[in-house]
C-alpha positions in Angstrom: 74.8 130.5 135.6 73.2 130.9 139.0 69.6 129.6 138.9 68.6 130.1 142.5 70.3 131.7 145.5 68.7 132.1 148.8 70.0 132.3 152.3 71.8 134.3 155.0 73.2 133.7 158.5 69.7 134.3 160.0 67.7 132.3 157.4 65.7 129.3 158.4 64.5 127.6 155.2 61.5 125.3 155.6 60.7 122.3 153.5 58.4 124.4 151.4 61.2 126.9 150.9 63.5 124.1 149.6 60.7 122.8 147.4 59.9 126.2 145.9 63.5 127.1 145.4 64.4 123.8 143.8 61.4 123.7 141.5 62.0 127.4 140.5 65.6 126.5 139.5 64.6 123.3 137.6 61.9 125.2 135.8 64.6 127.5 134.4 66.4 124.6 132.9 63.7 123.8 130.4 62.6 120.3 129.4 64.8 117.5 130.5 64.0 113.9 129.6 66.6 111.7 131.3 68.0 112.8 134.6 70.6 111.3 137.0 71.1 112.5 140.5 74.3 112.4 142.6 73.4 113.0 146.2 75.7 112.2 149.2 75.3 109.0 151.2 74.1 108.4 154.8 77.3 110.1 156.1 75.6 113.4 155.1 72.3 112.5 156.5 71.7 116.0 157.9 72.6 117.8 154.6 69.0 117.9 153.4 70.3 116.3 150.2 68.0 113.4 150.8 65.0 115.7 151.0 66.1 117.5 147.8 66.6 114.2 146.0 63.1 113.2 146.9 61.9 116.5 145.7 63.7 116.1 142.4 61.9 112.7 142.0 58.6 114.5 142.7 59.4 117.0 140.0 60.7 114.7 137.3 59.0 111.4 138.2 60.1 108.5 135.9 62.4 110.9 133.9 64.7 110.7 136.9 66.1 107.3 135.8 69.1 106.9 138.0 70.4 107.9 141.4 74.1 107.3 142.3 75.0 108.2 145.9 78.4 109.7 145.9 79.9 107.1 148.3 83.5 107.6 147.1 85.4 105.0 149.2 82.5 104.5 151.6 80.5 101.3 151.9 77.4 101.1 149.7 74.1 102.2 151.3 71.7 99.7 152.7 68.0 99.6 151.8 67.2 100.9 155.3 69.6 103.8 154.9 68.2 104.7 151.5 64.7 104.7 153.0 65.8 106.8 156.0 67.6 109.4 153.9 65.6 109.6 150.6 62.1 108.9 151.9 59.6 107.8 149.2 62.1 107.9 146.3 61.8 104.4 144.6 64.7 102.1 145.6 64.7 100.8 142.0 66.4 103.9 140.7 69.4 103.7 143.0 72.8 102.5 141.7 76.0 101.5 143.5 79.2 103.3 142.7 82.3 101.1 142.4 85.3 103.3 143.0 87.8 100.6 142.1 86.3 99.5 138.8 83.1 101.3 137.8 84.5 104.6 136.4 85.9 106.3 133.4 88.8 108.8 133.1 87.8 112.0 131.4 91.3 113.5 131.3 94.4 114.2 133.3 95.6 117.3 135.1 99.2 117.7 134.1 102.0 117.3 136.7 103.3 120.8 135.9 100.1 122.4 137.0 99.9 120.2 140.2 103.4 121.2 141.1 102.7 124.9 140.6 99.5 125.0 142.7 101.0 122.8 145.5 104.1 124.8 145.8 106.2 121.9 144.7 104.9 119.5 147.4 103.8 117.0 144.7 104.2 116.9 141.0 102.3 113.9 139.7 99.5 114.0 137.2 96.0 113.6 138.6 93.2 111.9 136.6 89.7 113.3 136.5 87.5 110.3 136.9 83.7 109.8 137.2 81.2 106.9 137.5 80.7 105.2 134.1 76.9 105.7 134.2 77.4 109.4 134.9 79.7 109.8 132.0 78.1 107.5 129.5 74.5 107.1 130.5 73.1 109.6 127.9 71.5 111.8 130.5 70.5 115.3 129.6 70.7 116.5 133.2 73.1 115.5 136.0 72.0 116.9 139.4 74.8 117.0 141.9 73.2 117.5 145.3 75.0 118.2 148.6 76.1 120.4 151.4 78.9 123.0 151.5 80.8 122.8 154.7 84.5 123.1 155.8 86.4 120.0 154.8 89.8 118.5 155.6 90.8 117.4 152.0 89.5 120.1 149.8 88.8 123.1 152.1 85.1 123.4 151.5 83.1 120.3 150.6 80.9 119.5 147.7 80.4 121.1 144.2 82.6 119.2 141.7 84.1 117.1 144.6 80.8 115.4 144.8 81.2 114.2 141.2 85.0 113.7 140.7 85.7 112.3 144.2 82.3 111.0 145.3 81.8 109.1 142.1 85.5 109.0 141.1 88.1 106.3 140.7 90.9 104.9 142.8 93.8 106.9 141.3 91.9 110.2 141.3 90.7 109.8 144.9 94.2 108.6 146.1 96.2 111.3 144.5 93.8 114.2 145.3 93.6 113.1 149.0 97.4 112.8 149.3 97.8 116.2 147.6 95.7 117.8 150.3 97.5 116.0 153.1 101.0 116.7 151.8 100.1 120.4 151.3 98.8 120.7 154.8 95.4 120.2 156.2 95.5 123.3 158.4 96.3 125.4 155.3 93.2 124.0 153.5 90.3 123.7 155.9 87.7 126.5 155.7 89.1 127.8 152.4 87.3 127.8 149.1 90.4 128.2 147.0 92.9 125.3 147.6 95.2 123.1 145.6 92.7 120.2 145.6 89.8 122.5 144.6 91.9 123.9 141.8 92.7 120.4 140.4 88.9 119.6 140.3 88.1 123.0 138.8 90.7 122.3 136.1 88.9 119.0 135.5 85.6 120.8 135.1 87.0 123.4 132.8 89.0 121.1 130.6 87.3 117.7 130.6 83.7 117.9 131.8 82.1 120.8 129.9 80.1 118.3 127.9 78.4 116.9 131.0 75.1 118.7 131.8 75.9 119.1 135.5 73.8 121.4 137.7 74.7 121.8 141.4 72.2 121.9 144.2 74.0 123.1 147.4 72.8 123.6 150.9 74.3 125.3 153.9 73.3 123.7 157.3 73.6 125.2 160.8 72.5 124.1 164.2 70.5 126.2 166.7 71.1 126.4 170.4 69.0 123.3 171.0 71.0 121.2 168.5 68.3 121.3 165.8 69.5 121.5 162.2 68.6 124.6 160.3 68.9 125.2 156.6 70.6 128.6 156.1 71.0 128.5 152.4 70.1 126.9 149.1 72.1 127.6 145.9 71.5 126.1 142.5 73.8 126.7 139.5 75.9 125.1 136.8 79.2 126.8 137.5 81.5 128.0 140.3 79.3 130.9 141.3 76.8 128.9 143.3 79.7 127.1 145.1 81.4 130.4 146.0 78.2 131.9 147.4 77.4 128.8 149.4 81.0 128.7 150.7 80.9 132.3 151.8 77.7 131.6 153.8 79.1 128.4 155.2 82.1 130.2 156.6 79.7 132.6 158.4 77.7 129.9 160.1 79.9 126.8 160.2 83.2 128.3 161.3 83.7 128.9 165.0 86.7 130.9 166.4 87.2 130.0 170.1 88.5 132.6 172.5 91.3 130.5 173.9 92.9 127.1 173.0 90.7 124.3 174.4 92.1 122.0 177.0 89.4 119.3 176.7 87.0 118.7 173.8 84.3 116.0 173.9 82.8 115.0 170.5 79.8 112.8 170.0 79.5 110.7 166.8 75.9 109.8 165.9 75.9 106.0 165.3 73.6 106.5 162.3 76.4 108.4 160.4 79.7 107.4 162.0 80.7 103.7 162.1 84.4 104.0 161.2 87.4 106.2 162.1 87.6 107.0 158.3 84.5 109.1 159.0 84.7 109.6 162.7 88.0 111.3 162.5 86.2 114.4 161.6 86.3 114.8 165.3 90.0 115.2 164.9 90.1 117.2 161.7 87.6 119.8 162.6 88.8 120.5 166.1 92.6 120.2 165.8 93.1 124.0 165.3 91.1 124.7 168.5 92.8 122.3 170.9 95.6 123.4 173.1 99.0 121.9 173.1 98.9 119.1 175.7 95.1 119.1 175.5 92.7 116.1 175.2 90.1 115.1 172.6 87.5 112.5 173.8 85.4 110.9 171.1 82.2 109.2 172.1 81.5 106.8 169.2 78.7 104.3 170.0 78.5 103.1 166.4 82.2 102.7 165.7 82.9 99.1 164.5 85.8 99.5 162.0 88.6 101.8 160.9 88.2 102.0 157.1 85.0 101.9 155.1 86.9 99.9 152.5 88.4 96.5 153.4 91.9 97.2 152.0 92.0 100.7 153.6 90.9 99.2 156.9 93.8 96.7 156.7 96.3 99.5 156.1 95.0 101.6 159.0 95.3 98.6 161.3 98.8 97.9 159.9 100.4 101.3 160.1 98.2 103.4 162.5 97.9 107.1 163.0 101.6 107.9 163.6 102.1 111.5 162.3 103.1 113.1 159.1 106.9 112.4 159.0 106.4 108.8 159.8 103.6 108.3 157.3 105.6 110.0 154.5 108.5 107.7 155.2 106.2 104.7 155.2 104.9 105.7 151.8 108.4 105.7 150.4 109.2 102.3 151.8 105.9 100.3 151.4 104.2 99.6 148.1 100.9 98.8 149.7 100.7 102.3 151.1 102.2 103.9 148.0 99.4 102.4 145.9 96.7 103.5 148.3 97.6 107.2 148.9 94.1 108.1 150.2 94.8 105.8 153.1 98.2 107.5 153.7 96.5 110.9 153.6 93.9 109.6 156.1 96.7 108.5 158.5 98.2 111.9 158.3 94.8 113.6 158.9 94.0 111.5 161.9 97.1 112.2 163.8 97.5 115.0 166.3 101.2 115.0 165.5 101.8 114.4 169.2 100.3 117.8 170.1 97.3 116.6 172.0 95.9 113.2 173.0 93.0 111.4 171.2 90.8 109.1 173.3 88.3 107.0 171.3 85.4 105.4 173.2 84.0 102.9 170.7 80.8 100.9 170.8 82.2 97.9 168.9 86.0 97.9 168.9 88.3 96.5 171.6 91.0 98.3 173.6 93.6 96.3 171.7 92.3 97.4 168.3 92.0 101.1 169.3 95.4 101.3 170.9 96.9 99.3 168.0 96.3 102.3 165.7 97.9 104.7 168.2 94.7 106.2 169.8 94.0 106.0 173.5 91.0 103.8 174.5 88.1 104.9 176.7 85.3 102.9 178.0 82.1 104.2 176.3 79.7 103.5 179.2 82.0 105.2 181.7 82.8 108.2 179.6 79.1 108.6 178.5 78.1 108.7 182.2 80.7 111.4 182.8 80.0 113.4 179.6 76.4 112.7 178.8 75.4 113.9 175.3 71.8 114.2 176.6 72.9 116.9 179.1 75.8 118.6 177.4 75.2 121.6 175.1 77.4 122.6 172.2 80.2 124.9 173.4 81.6 125.3 176.9 80.2 123.2 179.7 81.2 123.2 183.3 80.9 119.9 185.0 79.6 119.5 188.6 83.2 119.2 189.9 84.3 122.3 188.1 85.9 120.7 185.0 85.5 122.7 181.9 84.9 120.9 178.6 84.0 122.0 175.1 81.3 119.8 173.6 80.5 119.2 169.9 77.4 117.2 169.0 78.3 116.8 165.3 81.8 117.5 164.0 80.6 117.2 160.4 78.7 120.5 160.7 81.6 122.8 161.4 85.2 123.8 161.9 86.6 125.1 165.2 89.9 127.0 165.5 91.8 129.5 167.7 93.3 132.5 166.0 96.8 131.4 166.7 96.4 128.4 164.5 94.1 129.7 161.8 95.9 132.2 159.5 
């Protein structure tokens, strides 16, 4: 059921709009006495999920007993990050999700179904897993809060991904990520109906109907000055709120460029992006817009590691971003990669397949480290002087010497493509 739907490509929802919309939806749910919230972590700082979580605390007070940020494989949030994102929400109600040990398996999507929806690309079973507290905490309301936006693994982020991946377990995360990579990222991004989404929907329909999940979904855009704008708020307990949010997101977060781009410069906010695991959104979200032989320059002042997880970081450093055929061969021949399929999927996602160059300009990694994973290295200070984020504006910029660059201030807020690569 859809409890609240508000938004359009021209909407600009204020804090009061979010409060009124959320409170209206929660009022329709009736009395609830023990609530758990699942918002995204600091990597979705601009999603307004932090604001909505704080508003949920305002509404329910001490009845909101637990908050589990959907970190997935990401590092746990720090106290300062919690304060920055969730405002005055008490830190005492925050819990840490352990994706390697702290989950339960609700059921298993059969291999026959996975084979059918993937066109035979993979045929293994995929477990539907969720944080133990979410599954067994005795809550009478589970608020899954987040932003719908084009995504490289599932097509359009959030909804039940926030639950089954964000608070999921190792095997479910590994197998779902690899399914998306093997099926083909460019056939997935910007689409609401994908093999990975179908797997999660199967999980919702067959194994999670007993969980009282209500989804609170935002759609975020940026204005011409780089300010975040809330275009939509959708609250519901089924697929309808996701579909409406996804439809709006495609209208405001998908950008079709007129011609393939020869040079793209992406800035990664150091508050959000400290690893290539996250920073490679600069690769994922622009790859369908970049011309053959083109160049992607990534200004990454906060970058200090490759993987958010220690083991995954080791695997990225060991194997590097070497393209799909090579990674698939490595998976067959190496048990460490075979048992960490999300890392393998990430290595596929982060490669340009040799079609364009990727130059990373990190704040805290050496040339040897960057080149060791098969990226080019750029000096951050030099490149920032040349491509100053304070002066560039999103879209096409012409430098003083006539060079044309396409600038993106936050790759997490969109998907860019040329018609020849988006079908």
